[in-house]
Backbone bond lengths (Angstrom), bond angles and torsions (degrees), N, CA, C in turn:
res aa  C-N    CA-C-N  psi(-1)  N-CA   C-N-CA  omega(-1)  CA-C   N-CA-C  phi
1 M - - - 1.445 - - 1.474 114.98 -
2 L 1.343 116.54 -19.50 1.464 121.09 179.59 1.499 113.54 -108.61
3 K 1.255 118.83 19.06 1.477 121.70 176.50 1.490 111.52 -66.28
4 T 1.315 121.51 138.16 1.472 121.87 -177.85 1.537 106.87 -146.66
5 D 1.319 113.34 154.58 1.470 122.40 177.32 1.450 105.82 -149.65
6 A 1.302 120.48 102.43 1.448 127.85 -175.17 1.534 111.44 -55.74
7 D 1.306 118.13 -31.70 1.454 121.98 -176.88 1.532 112.80 -85.25
8 A 1.311 118.25 -8.36 1.455 123.55 -174.13 1.531 111.03 -65.43
9 A 1.330 120.54 -29.39 1.402 121.61 -178.51 1.485 114.93 -65.54
10 D 1.388 118.17 -13.70 1.447 118.44 -176.43 1.520 110.74 -84.36
11 I 1.310 119.79 2.78 1.473 120.57 176.77 1.522 110.23 -57.57
12 G 1.364 113.97 140.06 1.434 119.78 -173.25 1.564 106.22 -95.75
13 S 1.332 113.74 171.72 1.541 121.08 -176.22 1.498 108.38 -61.89
14 V 1.334 121.53 -44.98 1.477 123.16 -174.94 1.505 108.81 -62.50
15 E 1.316 118.57 -46.73 1.428 124.63 -177.50 1.573 110.99 -67.15
16 F 1.317 111.88 -38.50 1.498 116.78 179.48 1.507 109.59 -61.12
17 F 1.299 121.38 -51.30 1.470 123.94 -178.73 1.487 110.14 -66.87
18 K 1.334 119.19 -37.19 1.491 121.47 178.29 1.483 109.10 -60.03
19 R 1.309 121.07 -48.37 1.417 123.85 -179.24 1.520 111.92 -65.37
20 A 1.337 115.78 -39.42 1.492 123.43 179.79 1.545 109.05 -57.44
21 K 1.328 113.96 -51.44 1.511 120.05 -174.85 1.542 109.58 -64.90
22 A 1.352 115.81 -32.11 1.470 118.75 -179.02 1.473 111.44 -77.56
23 R 1.337 119.91 -30.42 1.488 122.27 -169.99 1.560 113.68 -102.73
24 L 1.311 116.93 -14.83 1.479 119.40 -177.53 1.450 111.99 -110.54
25 N 1.326 118.62 157.85 1.459 123.95 173.93 1.497 108.46 -150.70
26 F 1.383 116.15 -175.48 1.467 120.36 178.84 1.443 116.04 -107.05
27 D 1.342 119.09 28.89 1.441 122.91 175.48 1.527 108.22 -75.57
28 V 1.343 116.48 125.78 1.440 122.08 -176.93 1.511 110.29 -85.29
29 P 1.335 119.15 123.46 1.494 117.52 -177.51 1.475 112.56 -78.62
30 E 1.371 113.69 142.45 1.442 118.19 -176.64 1.468 114.47 -58.00
31 G 1.359 116.75 -28.18 1.424 120.20 -176.01 1.528 113.49 -70.13
32 L 1.281 120.28 -4.85 1.431 124.18 175.72 1.563 109.66 -63.79
33 T 1.271 116.20 -36.07 1.508 119.80 -179.19 1.496 115.55 -123.89
34 D 1.337 118.04 -5.77 1.438 121.55 -179.97 1.509 108.23 -100.99
35 A 1.344 118.71 111.30 1.406 123.84 -179.51 1.522 115.82 -65.72
36 S 1.376 113.41 -21.46 1.525 117.83 -179.76 1.487 112.81 -77.60
37 I 1.312 118.93 -11.58 1.495 124.05 173.83 1.491 109.21 -98.13
38 I 1.332 112.58 115.12 1.460 114.54 -177.32 1.570 110.74 -101.88
39 P 1.286 118.72 120.24 1.504 121.22 177.94 1.493 108.09 -59.53
40 V 1.320 115.39 137.12 1.538 122.62 -179.48 1.460 108.14 -98.36
41 T 1.331 118.41 127.43 1.488 123.12 176.10 1.488 111.90 -101.03
42 G 1.311 122.82 -17.39 1.422 123.01 -172.60 1.481 115.51 92.27
43 D 1.342 116.09 -11.75 1.477 121.64 174.63 1.518 105.87 -102.03
44 A 1.358 115.40 119.13 1.446 121.86 -176.69 1.532 111.69 -58.49
45 G 1.333 117.25 -44.55 1.460 123.62 -177.63 1.570 109.17 -64.90
46 N 1.259 113.47 -43.84 1.513 118.67 178.77 1.497 113.88 -65.15
47 D 1.342 113.84 -42.30 1.496 117.52 -179.48 1.570 109.92 -68.74
48 R 1.349 117.00 -33.16 1.428 118.83 178.95 1.560 108.23 -68.62
49 M 1.314 117.67 -39.88 1.493 123.81 178.97 1.541 108.96 -57.95
50 I 1.336 113.94 -45.70 1.524 118.57 -179.92 1.495 110.39 -62.38
51 Q 1.297 117.70 -40.92 1.445 122.34 -179.14 1.541 109.22 -60.92
52 I 1.327 115.13 -45.31 1.463 118.58 -179.54 1.503 113.27 -64.04
53 V 1.327 112.23 -47.49 1.512 118.92 178.58 1.540 112.22 -56.23
54 A 1.363 113.11 -42.56 1.464 116.72 -177.14 1.608 112.86 -65.05
55 Q 1.315 116.40 -25.59 1.415 123.22 -179.41 1.519 109.08 -82.24
56 E 1.381 120.05 -26.35 1.378 122.59 -168.74 1.560 113.62 -100.59
57 R 1.320 118.38 -22.45 1.436 119.78 -177.54 1.528 110.44 -145.99
58 P 1.297 115.00 155.10 1.540 118.93 178.82 1.507 109.20 -60.62
59 I 1.316 119.27 144.82 1.384 121.14 176.67 1.584 108.10 -76.62
60 R 1.360 115.57 156.38 1.431 119.17 -173.47 1.563 106.03 -129.54
61 P 1.341 114.53 93.50 1.474 118.87 -178.69 1.479 112.04 -62.91
62 A 1.384 119.57 134.81 1.377 125.35 -175.12 1.550 110.93 -144.10
63 A 1.277 118.90 161.23 1.451 124.49 178.25 1.560 109.12 -137.22
64 V 1.247 117.61 141.76 1.436 122.51 173.78 1.556 110.95 -132.77
65 L 1.288 114.78 156.42 1.441 123.20 -177.75 1.574 111.72 -107.26
66 I 1.357 113.51 111.85 1.430 117.72 172.92 1.544 108.66 -91.06
67 G 1.349 111.41 93.07 1.461 116.75 -173.72 1.479 110.38 -93.78
68 I 1.408 115.27 115.11 1.451 123.50 174.62 1.509 110.59 -92.33
69 V 1.316 116.02 109.92 1.466 118.90 -176.48 1.473 109.62 -84.53
70 E 1.362 118.28 120.30 1.442 123.66 -170.71 1.499 114.81 -82.88
71 H 1.340 113.95 67.10 1.484 121.28 169.78 1.492 105.19 -79.83
72 E 1.372 116.07 177.01 1.490 118.22 175.04 1.481 111.91 -58.14
73 Q 1.372 116.69 -35.97 1.399 121.87 166.79 1.575 108.69 -115.25
74 P 1.343 114.69 104.48 1.496 120.41 -170.32 1.477 113.70 -56.59
75 T 1.335 117.94 149.51 1.411 120.84 177.52 1.547 109.45 -131.66
76 V 1.328 115.56 164.09 1.467 120.34 179.86 1.558 105.85 -107.94
77 L 1.361 115.84 133.69 1.450 120.47 -175.89 1.579 108.30 -90.74
78 L 1.298 116.97 118.77 1.451 123.28 -178.51 1.551 112.51 -125.24
79 T 1.267 117.60 162.89 1.446 123.16 177.92 1.531 112.17 -126.20
80 Q 1.275 116.93 159.26 1.449 122.89 169.59 1.518 106.70 -112.60
81 R 1.324 114.53 119.53 1.478 121.56 -175.97 1.522 110.56 -68.63
82 S 1.325 115.27 150.51 1.440 121.26 178.52 1.543 111.97 -64.33
83 A 1.320 115.86 148.46 1.430 121.49 -173.69 1.556 113.81 -71.99
84 H 1.321 119.48 -16.23 1.389 121.42 -173.44 1.586 111.91 -94.66
85 L 1.322 116.67 -4.96 1.521 118.30 -174.75 1.544 111.01 -68.48
86 N 1.310 116.03 155.41 1.408 122.13 -179.57 1.518 112.98 -75.06
87 D 1.334 117.62 -35.97 1.439 121.60 -178.73 1.580 109.21 -109.55
88 H 1.277 114.22 128.87 1.454 122.93 172.04 1.533 111.86 52.17
89 A 1.297 115.74 43.73 1.501 122.45 178.15 1.564 111.51 -55.22
90 G 1.294 116.57 132.58 1.494 124.30 175.74 1.483 115.09 71.68
91 Q 1.336 119.86 0.52 1.384 121.67 -178.31 1.538 115.68 -82.73
92 I 1.310 116.41 159.78 1.446 121.31 178.42 1.537 107.97 -81.85
93 S 1.287 120.08 131.79 1.486 124.50 -177.22 1.533 111.06 -145.24
94 F 1.351 113.83 169.80 1.453 119.22 162.79 1.491 110.94 -84.30
95 P 1.297 116.71 154.74 1.490 118.20 170.94 1.590 108.15 -58.35
96 G 1.335 115.01 134.97 1.475 115.19 178.41 1.561 107.32 155.80
97 G 1.310 112.23 -177.20 1.451 119.02 -176.67 1.544 110.57 172.72
98 K 1.348 114.30 -162.73 1.425 121.47 -174.44 1.580 109.33 -67.24
99 I 1.326 115.26 144.01 1.439 119.10 173.17 1.525 111.70 -80.54
100 D 1.380 114.82 124.07 1.434 120.34 -179.74 1.553 110.73 -86.09
101 P 1.324 116.39 154.03 1.471 120.20 177.78 1.492 112.06 -59.82
102 T 1.382 119.46 -25.04 1.480 123.72 175.99 1.558 114.76 -78.13
103 D 1.301 118.16 -12.27 1.413 120.99 179.52 1.496 111.60 -72.13
104 A 1.274 117.70 130.52 1.474 120.64 -179.74 1.541 113.98 -66.23
105 S 1.326 115.34 -29.07 1.453 122.29 -179.97 1.440 112.03 -164.42
106 P 1.324 120.68 172.36 1.526 120.52 175.47 1.530 109.91 -59.56
107 L 1.293 120.98 -37.92 1.412 128.54 178.05 1.478 106.58 -55.49
108 D 1.336 120.76 -53.48 1.426 125.87 179.60 1.488 112.18 -58.32
109 A 1.344 117.32 -39.59 1.445 121.63 176.54 1.468 112.68 -61.91
110 A 1.374 117.80 -45.72 1.425 123.99 -177.34 1.545 110.18 -62.75
111 L 1.351 113.92 -43.21 1.526 117.69 -179.04 1.528 107.52 -68.94
112 R 1.318 118.13 -40.89 1.543 118.64 178.63 1.488 111.54 -60.30
113 E 1.298 115.80 -49.23 1.478 119.14 -178.11 1.521 111.48 -62.83
114 A 1.357 118.22 -35.50 1.462 119.40 177.26 1.523 111.95 -65.55
115 E 1.352 114.85 -35.96 1.412 119.44 175.76 1.554 113.99 -68.26
116 E 1.371 114.12 -39.80 1.412 118.79 -177.75 1.553 112.97 -73.42
117 E 1.372 115.38 -39.92 1.455 120.84 -176.72 1.455 112.84 -75.71
118 I 1.312 119.45 -49.73 1.498 119.15 -171.81 1.529 110.34 -127.29
119 G 1.339 120.74 5.49 1.445 120.14 176.46 1.500 114.34 72.13
120 L 1.326 120.35 29.13 1.409 123.57 178.08 1.489 108.96 -78.88
121 D 1.355 117.34 115.17 1.470 121.64 -177.97 1.512 108.07 -74.26
122 R 1.341 116.62 126.67 1.457 122.71 -178.47 1.501 114.57 -60.79
123 S 1.319 117.00 -17.76 1.508 116.20 176.26 1.520 112.60 -67.52
124 F 1.351 117.56 -12.74 1.454 121.55 179.79 1.579 109.10 -91.33
125 V 1.345 116.85 -5.51 1.421 122.51 -163.91 1.590 110.40 -110.19
126 E 1.240 118.81 121.48 1.464 122.98 173.03 1.528 109.17 -109.04
127 P 1.370 117.75 101.17 1.436 118.96 178.03 1.511 114.45 -67.63
128 I 1.364 116.50 137.61 1.439 123.85 -177.36 1.531 112.98 -104.60
129 G 1.324 117.10 -42.49 1.477 117.38 179.86 1.529 107.46 163.09
130 Y 1.354 114.67 169.78 1.450 121.13 179.25 1.524 109.53 -87.98
131 L 1.381 110.57 142.65 1.450 120.31 171.06 1.561 108.62 -85.27
132 D 1.271 118.09 -178.37 1.456 121.56 -179.01 1.549 108.82 -67.93
133 L 1.343 110.73 146.53 1.470 117.11 177.52 1.504 111.08 -62.39
134 Y 1.289 114.84 137.38 1.490 120.13 -176.30 1.554 110.67 -124.43
135 A 1.318 117.19 120.86 1.444 121.31 -178.90 1.508 112.47 -103.67
136 T 1.375 115.35 149.92 1.509 117.27 -175.21 1.520 107.04 -125.15
137 G 1.331 117.92 168.04 1.476 124.72 177.06 1.471 111.03 -69.85
138 F 1.308 123.08 -7.92 1.447 125.02 -179.68 1.513 110.52 -96.08
139 G 1.342 117.03 2.37 1.455 119.65 175.53 1.479 111.66 95.61
140 F 1.375 119.36 -1.81 1.466 118.00 -179.17 1.515 108.80 -78.92
141 R 1.395 113.65 144.04 1.441 121.76 167.53 1.502 106.38 -114.96
142 I 1.336 115.60 104.32 1.439 121.35 -173.69 1.492 113.07 -98.52
143 L 1.381 114.21 126.51 1.508 118.46 174.22 1.499 108.31 -105.01
144 P 1.336 120.04 107.50 1.415 120.92 -179.45 1.540 112.11 -80.20
145 T 1.302 116.56 136.23 1.431 122.36 179.15 1.559 107.56 -107.64
146 L 1.317 117.35 118.71 1.436 120.82 177.20 1.541 109.46 -86.16
147 A 1.360 115.01 136.33 1.432 118.59 -177.21 1.530 111.67 -145.80
148 R 1.323 116.05 147.43 1.464 118.85 170.92 1.483 107.46 -90.75
149 V 1.342 117.72 132.85 1.495 121.95 -175.42 1.562 105.51 -117.17
150 K 1.360 115.52 123.86 1.470 121.04 175.71 1.534 110.49 -72.29
151 P 1.324 116.23 137.39 1.516 116.96 176.83 1.504 108.00 -68.98
152 G 1.342 109.76 166.86 1.534 117.78 177.29 1.506 113.11 104.33
153 F 1.337 114.71 -0.58 1.551 115.28 -177.66 1.563 107.45 -79.84
154 N 1.297 111.24 161.84 1.500 122.47 177.12 1.488 106.98 -116.97
155 L 1.314 117.70 127.27 1.392 120.26 -179.86 1.521 113.14 -100.73
156 K 1.329 115.98 148.95 1.466 123.13 177.17 1.521 107.17 -129.56
157 I 1.324 115.76 104.54 1.440 122.43 -171.97 1.505 111.37 -76.79
158 N 1.362 115.70 128.14 1.403 121.49 174.14 1.491 108.16 -90.57
159 E 1.399 119.50 100.64 1.403 124.16 -168.83 1.518 112.69 -72.18
160 N 1.344 119.62 -8.83 1.406 123.55 170.97 1.500 111.36 -70.04
161 E 1.258 116.96 -23.03 1.457 119.71 -174.80 1.575 113.02 -116.35
162 V 1.337 113.66 -39.49 1.459 114.16 -178.51 1.510 110.17 -137.85
163 E 1.326 117.77 149.92 1.494 123.16 -178.38 1.530 110.18 -85.38
164 S 1.295 118.24 -32.93 1.437 119.64 -175.21 1.575 109.37 -164.31
165 A 1.306 113.78 164.69 1.470 120.11 171.21 1.550 106.08 -128.41
166 F 1.349 112.60 146.49 1.513 115.33 -173.92 1.528 105.10 -154.20
167 E 1.359 117.37 166.08 1.485 123.55 -177.71 1.513 108.59 -118.77
168 V 1.289 115.82 141.96 1.510 122.68 176.79 1.526 106.24 -124.80
169 P 1.371 117.25 135.20 1.525 118.30 -179.95 1.480 111.97 -53.75
170 L 1.285 118.42 132.67 1.463 123.15 176.99 1.517 108.33 -61.04
171 A 1.290 123.08 -36.78 1.420 126.55 -178.86 1.549 110.90 -63.08
172 F 1.305 119.10 -34.95 1.494 121.28 175.07 1.545 107.32 -68.32
173 L 1.249 119.28 -46.68 1.510 121.21 -173.02 1.529 110.53 -73.75
174 M 1.294 120.83 -23.25 1.374 125.79 179.65 1.560 114.49 -93.47
175 D 1.346 112.67 -1.63 1.519 117.41 176.81 1.471 108.97 -87.64
176 P 1.335 120.37 120.45 1.476 123.00 -176.47 1.594 108.99 -65.79
177 A 1.269 115.88 -20.78 1.512 115.52 178.88 1.472 111.32 -66.08
178 N 1.315 118.77 -16.38 1.466 122.38 179.99 1.536 111.88 -100.37
179 H 1.292 117.50 6.31 1.467 123.95 -177.89 1.503 109.35 -93.62
180 Q 1.362 123.23 93.74 1.376 124.18 -179.99 1.534 108.45 -84.33
181 L 1.340 118.82 137.67 1.378 122.95 179.36 1.542 109.13 -110.80
182 H 1.325 114.98 113.43 1.451 122.66 179.69 1.525 109.81 -110.58
183 S 1.338 114.05 172.29 1.423 115.95 178.12 1.524 108.52 -146.98
184 K 1.356 114.94 157.57 1.465 121.57 175.41 1.538 108.29 -152.26
185 E 1.338 115.83 167.23 1.419 120.94 -176.30 1.517 110.23 -92.15
186 F 1.358 115.47 142.38 1.471 121.66 171.10 1.527 107.20 -136.31
187 R 1.366 112.87 106.55 1.472 119.30 -179.38 1.518 116.57 52.57
188 G 1.315 113.27 44.42 1.443 122.11 -177.81 1.480 118.36 78.69
189 M 1.341 116.78 4.99 1.439 121.73 172.99 1.468 113.31 -110.63
190 E 1.374 115.36 141.73 1.459 117.60 -179.27 1.602 106.53 -89.34
191 R 1.338 113.59 131.49 1.488 117.72 177.16 1.546 107.42 -131.58
192 S 1.290 115.03 145.18 1.413 122.12 -179.90 1.462 117.03 -97.15
193 Y 1.315 120.55 157.18 1.471 122.11 174.93 1.557 106.01 -154.34
194 Y 1.358 108.95 155.54 1.446 114.94 -176.93 1.539 110.99 -94.80
195 A 1.331 115.23 155.47 1.458 124.29 172.31 1.515 108.33 -139.98
196 M 1.359 113.54 140.19 1.482 119.14 -177.19 1.587 108.27 -136.31
197 P 1.325 115.71 72.01 1.482 118.21 -175.11 1.537 109.54 -64.12
198 F 1.320 114.08 135.80 1.502 121.48 -179.29 1.494 108.17 -135.67
199 A 1.314 115.91 113.95 1.515 122.67 -175.53 1.521 107.91 50.05
200 E 1.384 119.33 -121.59 1.412 120.43 -178.62 1.505 112.16 -91.42
201 R 1.299 118.26 5.22 1.481 123.29 -175.66 1.536 109.26 -97.37
202 Y 1.329 116.75 127.50 1.439 121.47 175.39 1.573 111.54 -101.93
203 I 1.299 116.24 98.13 1.434 122.21 -176.03 1.537 107.05 -92.32
204 W 1.316 118.62 119.50 1.452 120.43 -174.16 1.498 110.01 -155.96
205 G 1.313 117.28 -178.52 1.530 121.96 174.93 1.481 111.51 67.60
206 A 1.341 117.24 -137.42 1.408 124.73 -175.11 1.541 111.35 -63.57
207 T 1.349 114.76 -40.41 1.515 116.08 178.21 1.524 112.99 -61.24
208 A 1.305 116.44 -49.39 1.470 118.13 178.53 1.489 111.37 -64.55
209 G 1.438 117.11 -37.12 1.434 117.89 -179.87 1.524 111.72 -66.80
210 I 1.327 120.12 -35.75 1.470 121.79 176.64 1.534 109.17 -69.23
211 L 1.254 120.64 -37.87 1.500 123.92 176.44 1.541 107.58 -62.70
212 R 1.294 117.93 -39.57 1.453 119.66 178.31 1.565 111.00 -64.93
213 V 1.313 116.53 -40.57 1.398 119.10 176.35 1.508 111.57 -64.59
214 L 1.359 116.22 -35.50 1.480 119.45 177.69 1.515 107.84 -63.01
215 Y 1.317 117.64 -44.42 1.484 121.23 177.49 1.509 111.37 -57.87
216 E 1.327 118.05 -48.05 1.463 121.39 -177.33 1.549 112.97 -65.63
217 R 1.358 113.35 -37.60 1.503 115.93 -177.79 1.588 113.23 -78.44
218 I 1.335 115.65 -36.69 1.488 117.20 -170.36 1.488 111.34 -108.51
219 V 1.309 118.62 -43.32 1.469 121.56 -171.22 1.525 113.63 -86.98
220 L 1.309 112.80 -43.16 1.544 118.91 -175.32 1.563 105.69 -80.81
221 T 1.322 115.39 122.31 1.499 120.12 -175.70 1.537 109.15 -86.71
């Protein structure tokens, strides 16, 4: 969880997508729906929290879209959730949400949610593969879908779900110097979490954790 490489942030767009296509696939992990399989994060406190949550509440399968917009300097497409929502109100997140029974796959769920939340037309999206399964203290099992997004799209924000959509340079988010490691207590156990503040945006929790996984899987050799 604490592996770093200060030179890794220099990876270019071509090399990033080349590595992503070589290292990712669309195999759905059993832990997405099987509560007996506990995703391992490498943080003992965090892993123990996930074990406890899995025993106390039903797991909630979800999918998100990590959209890398292929500008000359690539960016990551993120949203700020509406303040009135029950889960993670006002937080920075990826487009995405719970996987519905009618979704053909987690990929389909991620694309559907991106269309519903921010109006991202899937014709602009080239899916590349799933990242590692990410579990949260709220019982969510999140399967992130990495995708290349062509510029030129027009967004239509669904204000019932998100307040805004914005882009952050991929180079900033993949630079380990910007990965702050914080900690807090959960039932007497210390657990760590990442934060990646960018301008006025405070990126933390599951979103920052997933970005850290992206760094470790694709950028860090």
